[in-house]
C-alpha positions as YAML, in Angstrom:
chain: A
units: angstrom
residues:
- id: 1
  name: GLN
  ca: [1.88, 41.18, -122.80]
- id: 2
  name: VAL
  ca: [0.25, 41.34, -119.36]
- id: 3
  name: GLN
  ca: [2.05, 39.22, -116.80]
- id: 4
  name: LEU
  ca: [0.85, 38.73, -113.24]
- id: 5
  name: ILE
  ca: [2.87, 36.54, -110.89]
- id: 6
  name: GLU
  ca: [1.45, 35.97, -107.44]
- id: 7
  name: SER
  ca: [3.49, 34.43, -104.63]
- id: 8
  name: GLY
  ca: [3.61, 34.05, -100.87]
- id: 9
  name: GLY
  ca: [0.71, 31.70, -100.27]
- id: 10
  name: GLY
  ca: [0.89, 28.62, -98.12]
- id: 11
  name: LEU
  ca: [-0.59, 26.67, -95.25]
- id: 12
  name: VAL
  ca: [-1.14, 28.52, -92.00]
- id: 13
  name: GLN
  ca: [-3.08, 27.96, -88.79]
- id: 14
  name: ALA
  ca: [-6.08, 30.07, -87.92]
- id: 15
  name: GLY
  ca: [-4.91, 33.31, -86.37]
- id: 16
  name: GLY
  ca: [-1.67, 33.30, -88.33]
- id: 17
  name: SER
  ca: [-0.36, 35.68, -90.97]
- id: 18
  name: LEU
  ca: [0.81, 35.62, -94.57]
- id: 19
  name: ARG
  ca: [2.17, 38.27, -96.92]
- id: 20
  name: LEU
  ca: [1.29, 37.89, -100.58]
- id: 21
  name: SER
  ca: [3.20, 39.55, -103.40]
- id: 22
  name: CYS
  ca: [2.23, 40.25, -106.99]
- id: 23
  name: ALA
  ca: [4.76, 41.22, -109.64]
- id: 24
  name: ALA
  ca: [2.96, 42.91, -112.53]
- id: 25
  name: SER
  ca: [4.10, 43.90, -116.01]
- id: 26
  name: GLY
  ca: [2.67, 44.70, -119.42]
- id: 27
  name: ARG
  ca: [1.13, 48.00, -118.34]
- id: 28
  name: THR
  ca: [2.49, 51.19, -116.88]
- id: 29
  name: PHE
  ca: [2.23, 50.02, -113.29]
- id: 30
  name: SER
  ca: [2.17, 53.42, -111.61]
- id: 31
  name: SER
  ca: [-0.75, 54.56, -113.80]
- id: 32
  name: TYR
  ca: [-3.16, 51.87, -112.62]
- id: 33
  name: ALA
  ca: [-5.06, 51.04, -109.51]
- id: 34
  name: MET
  ca: [-4.41, 47.45, -108.43]
- id: 35
  name: GLY
  ca: [-6.62, 44.89, -106.80]
- id: 36
  name: TRP
  ca: [-6.60, 41.56, -105.02]
- id: 37
  name: PHE
  ca: [-9.28, 38.95, -105.64]
- id: 38
  name: ARG
  ca: [-9.86, 35.45, -104.36]
- id: 39
  name: ARG
  ca: [-11.73, 32.37, -105.45]
- id: 40
  name: ALA
  ca: [-12.76, 29.51, -103.19]
- id: 41
  name: PRO
  ca: [-13.93, 26.14, -104.55]
- id: 42
  name: GLY
  ca: [-17.52, 26.27, -105.74]
- id: 43
  name: ARG
  ca: [-17.75, 30.04, -105.38]
- id: 44
  name: GLU
  ca: [-17.44, 32.98, -107.73]
- id: 45
  name: ARG
  ca: [-14.43, 35.23, -107.71]
- id: 46
  name: GLU
  ca: [-14.61, 37.67, -104.81]
- id: 47
  name: ARG
  ca: [-13.26, 41.18, -104.50]
- id: 48
  name: VAL
  ca: [-10.82, 41.51, -101.60]
- id: 49
  name: ALA
  ca: [-8.96, 44.82, -101.69]
- id: 50
  name: ALA
  ca: [-7.96, 47.67, -103.99]
- id: 51
  name: ILE
  ca: [-5.38, 50.44, -103.95]
- id: 52
  name: ASN
  ca: [-5.15, 53.53, -106.11]
- id: 53
  name: TRP
  ca: [-2.26, 54.44, -108.38]
- id: 54
  name: SER
  ca: [-0.23, 56.25, -105.73]
- id: 55
  name: GLY
  ca: [-1.08, 54.09, -102.74]
- id: 56
  name: SER
  ca: [-2.81, 56.95, -100.94]
- id: 57
  name: SER
  ca: [-6.23, 55.26, -100.87]
- id: 58
  name: ALA
  ca: [-7.21, 51.68, -100.17]
- id: 59
  name: TYR
  ca: [-10.50, 49.78, -100.06]
- id: 60
  name: TYR
  ca: [-11.45, 46.47, -98.49]
- id: 61
  name: SER
  ca: [-14.33, 44.07, -98.61]
- id: 62
  name: ASP
  ca: [-16.22, 43.61, -95.36]
- id: 63
  name: PRO
  ca: [-14.96, 40.08, -94.62]
- id: 64
  name: VAL
  ca: [-11.31, 41.19, -94.56]
- id: 65
  name: LYS
  ca: [-11.64, 44.73, -93.25]
- id: 66
  name: GLY
  ca: [-9.40, 45.30, -90.24]
- id: 67
  name: ARG
  ca: [-7.36, 42.16, -90.91]
- id: 68
  name: PHE
  ca: [-5.83, 42.65, -94.37]
- id: 69
  name: THR
  ca: [-3.69, 45.53, -95.63]
- id: 70
  name: ILE
  ca: [-2.96, 46.24, -99.29]
- id: 71
  name: SER
  ca: [0.12, 48.20, -100.30]
- id: 72
  name: ARG
  ca: [2.24, 48.82, -103.38]
- id: 73
  name: ASP
  ca: [5.78, 49.68, -104.36]
- id: 74
  name: ASN
  ca: [5.75, 51.41, -107.73]
- id: 75
  name: ALA
  ca: [9.53, 51.26, -107.98]
- id: 76
  name: LYS
  ca: [9.27, 47.46, -107.93]
- id: 77
  name: ASN
  ca: [6.02, 47.10, -109.90]
- id: 78
  name: THR
  ca: [4.70, 45.05, -107.02]
- id: 79
  name: VAL
  ca: [1.52, 45.02, -104.96]
- id: 80
  name: TYR
  ca: [1.26, 43.29, -101.59]
- id: 81
  name: LEU
  ca: [-1.44, 41.89, -99.38]
- id: 82
  name: GLN
  ca: [-0.61, 41.53, -95.70]
- id: 83
  name: MET
  ca: [-3.07, 39.08, -94.16]
- id: 84
  name: ASN
  ca: [-3.35, 38.87, -90.38]
- id: 85
  name: SER
  ca: [-5.70, 36.99, -88.07]
- id: 86
  name: LEU
  ca: [-6.44, 34.51, -90.82]
- id: 87
  name: LYS
  ca: [-9.60, 32.44, -90.68]
- id: 88
  name: PRO
  ca: [-10.50, 29.17, -92.40]
- id: 89
  name: GLU
  ca: [-13.00, 31.17, -94.47]
- id: 90
  name: ASP
  ca: [-10.04, 32.96, -96.06]
- id: 91
  name: THR
  ca: [-8.95, 29.73, -97.75]
- id: 92
  name: ALA
  ca: [-8.87, 30.41, -101.48]
- id: 93
  name: VAL
  ca: [-6.66, 31.04, -104.47]
- id: 94
  name: TYR
  ca: [-5.65, 34.69, -104.43]
- id: 95
  name: TYR
  ca: [-5.16, 36.72, -107.60]
- id: 96
  name: CYS
  ca: [-4.00, 40.23, -108.38]
- id: 97
  name: ASN
  ca: [-4.82, 42.37, -111.39]
- id: 98
  name: PHE
  ca: [-4.71, 45.82, -112.89]
- id: 99
  name: LEU
  ca: [-7.97, 47.71, -112.35]
- id: 100
  name: THR
  ca: [-9.58, 49.85, -115.05]
- id: 101
  name: SER
  ca: [-12.11, 51.11, -112.50]
- id: 102
  name: ILE
  ca: [-11.30, 51.28, -108.82]
- id: 103
  name: GLN
  ca: [-14.93, 52.17, -108.00]
- id: 104
  name: THR
  ca: [-16.15, 48.83, -109.31]
- id: 105
  name: MET
  ca: [-12.82, 46.97, -109.04]
- id: 106
  name: ARG
  ca: [-13.05, 46.13, -112.72]
- id: 107
  name: PRO
  ca: [-10.05, 44.00, -113.67]
- id: 108
  name: LEU
  ca: [-8.33, 43.43, -116.98]
- id: 109
  name: ASP
  ca: [-9.48, 40.35, -118.86]
- id: 110
  name: TYR
  ca: [-6.31, 38.47, -118.01]
- id: 111
  name: TRP
  ca: [-5.45, 36.47, -114.93]
- id: 112
  name: GLY
  ca: [-2.33, 34.89, -113.56]
- id: 113
  name: GLN
  ca: [-2.19, 31.50, -111.89]
- id: 114
  name: GLY
  ca: [-2.77, 32.87, -108.41]
- id: 115
  name: THR
  ca: [-1.34, 31.67, -105.12]
- id: 116
  name: GLN
  ca: [-3.05, 29.19, -102.81]
- id: 117
  name: VAL
  ca: [-3.82, 30.22, -99.24]
- id: 118
  name: THR
  ca: [-5.00, 27.47, -96.91]
- id: 119
  name: VAL
  ca: [-5.99, 28.25, -93.33]
- id: 120
  name: SER
  ca: [-6.43, 25.30, -91.02]
- id: 121
  name: SER
  ca: [-8.62, 25.19, -87.93]
...
């Protein structure tokens, strides 16, 4: 019932930019906060950014603060992650999800396939 389709990843040089998209369905999109997560090889899943139901508030983890911007378009059931000034440390598979708690960025127990972001040095 829940479907999460991430796209927009790719290979980019350090300092470059990418814009990720996430098409979400299976829930009333405009009623949920949304979040972006990432997972690098050998590491646990990491919280990246979150946005409330209306898009009026956003939160970022320290490593991406000032470089990434999360946004959403409720008419399109889509959440975005604009990534600027990319660093090799940003290399990971990026996932989106509905959030049941924006305070803790608690996601639903369902994940899409994610989209690979690779930043070369």
